[in-house]
C-alpha positions in Angstrom: -15.1 -47.2 11.5 -14.1 -46.5 8.2 -16.3 -43.4 8.1 -15.0 -41.8 11.4 -11.3 -42.7 10.2 -12.0 -40.7 6.8 -13.5 -37.7 8.7 -10.5 -37.6 11.0 -8.5 -37.5 8.2 -10.2 -35.2 6.2 -10.4 -32.5 9.2 -6.6 -32.9 10.0 -5.8 -31.9 6.4 -8.2 -29.1 6.3 -6.6 -28.0 10.0 -3.3 -28.3 8.7 -4.4 -26.1 5.6 -5.8 -23.4 7.8 -2.7 -23.5 9.9 -0.4 -23.3 7.1 -2.4 -20.3 5.8 -2.0 -18.3 8.6 1.1 -15.7 8.7 3.9 -15.3 11.0 3.3 -12.6 13.6 6.2 -10.3 13.5 5.9 -6.8 15.6 3.1 -4.5 16.5 2.1 -1.2 15.4 2.4 1.8 17.8 2.2 5.7 17.2 -0.6 5.9 14.5 -1.4 9.2 13.5 -3.6 10.1 10.5 -4.6 7.6 8.0 -2.5 4.2 7.5 -3.9 1.0 5.8 -2.4 -2.3 5.7 -3.2 -4.7 3.1 -2.4 -8.7 3.0 -3.8 -9.0 -0.9 -6.8 -9.5 -0.5 -8.1 -7.1 2.2 -7.3 -3.4 3.1 -7.7 -2.0 6.5 -7.0 0.8 8.9 -4.0 0.2 11.3 -5.0 0.7 15.0 -2.2 1.1 17.9 -1.1 -2.3 18.9 -2.1 -3.8 15.7 -0.1 -7.3 15.2 2.3 -6.8 12.1 2.1 -9.7 9.8 4.9 -11.1 7.6 4.1 -10.0 3.9 1.7 -7.2 4.5 1.7 -3.6 3.0 1.7 -0.7 5.2 0.9 2.6 3.4 0.4 6.0 5.0 -1.6 8.9 3.5 -0.9 12.4 3.3 -1.4 12.8 6.7 -0.5 9.4 8.3 2.3 8.1 10.1 2.9 4.4 12.2 5.7 3.0 14.0 6.2 -0.6 13.6 7.9 -2.3 16.4 9.3 -5.6 14.6 10.3 -8.6 17.1 13.7 -8.8 15.7 14.2 -5.1 17.6 13.7 -2.9 14.4 11.8 0.2 15.0 10.7 1.0 11.5 8.6 4.5 11.0 7.0 5.2 8.1 6.3 8.9 7.3 3.3 10.5 5.5 2.8 9.2 2.0 5.4 6.2 2.5 4.9 2.4 1.9 6.6 -0.6 2.8 6.2 -4.2 2.8 7.2 -6.2 5.7 9.1 -9.1 5.5 10.3 -11.4 8.5 13.3 -12.2 6.8 14.3 -8.6 6.3 17.0 -6.8 8.9 16.9 -3.5 10.2 19.1 -2.1 7.0 16.6 -4.2 4.5 13.5 -3.0 5.9 14.4 0.9 6.1 15.9 0.4 2.4 12.7 -1.3 1.1 10.6 1.9 2.3 8.9 3.3 -0.6 7.7 7.0 -1.2 4.2 6.9 -2.6 1.3 9.8 -3.6 2.3 12.2 -6.5 4.8 9.2 -8.1 1.3 8.1 -10.3 0.5 11.8 -11.3 4.1 11.9 -12.1 4.6 8.7 -14.1 1.2 9.3 -15.9 2.4 12.8 -17.2 6.3 11.4 -17.4 4.9 9.7 -20.9 4.2 11.2 -24.0 0.3 10.5 -23.7 0.2 12.2 -20.6 2.1 15.4 -21.8 -0.1 15.6 -25.0 -3.0 15.6 -22.9 -1.4 17.9 -20.4 -0.7 20.4 -23.3 -4.6 20.1 -24.9 -5.8 20.4 -21.4 -3.7 23.8 -20.8 -4.7 25.1 -24.2 -8.5 24.4 -23.9 -8.4 26.2 -20.5 -6.9 29.1 -22.2 -9.4 29.3 -25.0 -12.3 29.5 -22.5 -10.8 31.8 -20.4 -10.0 34.0 -23.2 -13.6 34.0 -24.8 -12.3 32.7 -27.8 -14.8 30.2 -29.9 -12.2 28.4 -31.5 -12.7 30.0 -34.9 -9.3 31.6 -36.4 -9.1 35.6 -35.6 -10.4 37.9 -38.6 -7.9 38.8 -41.1 
């Protein structure tokens, strides 16, 4: 009898933990065009029309991707190419719209914006110029 009770208690705890880990569904995706991905922190997958929008997930559109997120609270949030958004159930429409971020060329711009990036860019340009001119790197004759 004690063994059955422990089994029932263990199952109840495990089932409760599984249910607690399930995130809230807060909308649906629509009008998906091009490549759009969604990430929950451990997995990344492509977004399809009608897929559920889950609280806390991050949507990212590629250079040719767009998606309309129809939230259960009445908000329609459209992501254009090279944009990202982490959806939060607690956010109202203005907060969701304000949370949209532009992505894409920022990683390159951020890298090149630093001193090391500019030095690398300069060295690469100088090397390319030397290669194009046929110069082998030795000083010109006097």
